[in-house]
C-alpha angles and dihedrals in degrees: 000000000000090000091053092050091050090051091051091048091051090051091048091050091049091049090050092049091048091049090049093051094048090049091053092048092050091048091050092048092052090048091051091050091049091051091050091048092049091046090052091049091050091049093050091048089051092052094042098042089133121122114226125198127183110220143174129210133173140237121181093342095310120117116224121197126211148137132255117214112203122188118199096254110022119185095193143004126231138187116212113227119207133239122231099281128088092277124183121200111307100233099165094051092043092052091050091054093044091053085061094054098265117133108223138195114195121174141182110266113250111281091019131100111333096343120105128225131063127299111225112221173192098084092243113036148089099282096044095062100020117133089248095054095043091050090048092051088047089055089051090053092045090053088051090052091052092048095049092046091058090056093060115002098182096066126095104247127213147168126241127183149127141245109339088026085076089077096038102046096058090049091053093044092051094050101035114060092195090075110097103161139031133192118189126191115201091340124163125239089186126087124275092250092049090051092052091050090053094044093051090047095053089043089201092290110160092206093051097116091048090062104032137055131225088250091056091052094048092048091054094044089053100044111021114116114246118250090203126047111215139115114278127237114222114197090199090071089067096033091058090061097049129094099177123110116268132186124197122192116199137185111216092216093056113143096183098061130023097244099191091054090049091051091050089055091050091049089053090051091047088056086058086058096254110159093237127139135180140192123206121208109199096199099048133085130197092314104079093156089116136126099262097046091044092049091049091050092049092052091046092051091050093051096045093045090054091049091051092050093048092049090052091053090055093054 
């Protein structure tokens, strides 16, 4: 009887010890998971330590809605200018810039998203790139520049955009003296009518440059009859008046704009001592919103912003 009781007691003690050990292991595992979770949260907060603020500003009685991305120690401030499509605020691109210490205002294009006004379309047509519409969109961007400047007046301020922005950004920079920098992805230096002639000729064919020469393209741009009759906008008219740094990023396989013609125009302006630069990417087309072009533009912005700040200190 005593032996049986002892055996039962030993078994009970073993069970209790096993239960105790399992409890400790479970507790430790939970603790480890909590530590991993906290570590992950801290890491995310470190990456995303960018303040965001939804804002509205006005141009000609129309309210435009956007978001400001503010890093802790910005070296410059930029407004993103849209292409021709119905473009909402470009949050992914803005965040990329902000993570590299660039304060950014991106907004819904007029008539798009939460912005008021009327979007002029279709994407290719008279009203989309008419002088009236381009000037109106330039006024929107200029109002955005004024609004962003008031948020932090000591920062060099610039414009960054793609495609149709190539006609808009020079207009804004010419009229608004706050603009000190401009970055243009796949942006034309030719007129709006010349761009349409080229675009209709390529007909969006990806193999266009495999079957046509530069001479073919230039001949059509020079002589093709226009499908739309309206007054052309020439970005060179504004660019000739500017003395601020500009960076163009081109894809050699572009079938929306004739890149080599655009580069020739920039080289002519450079001979007139305009502080303009460009980078050509042989493997890219019209979409130059890629890692390498963006990285180059970010480094360029950082360098030019530092130069602007240093020059201001010397004055």
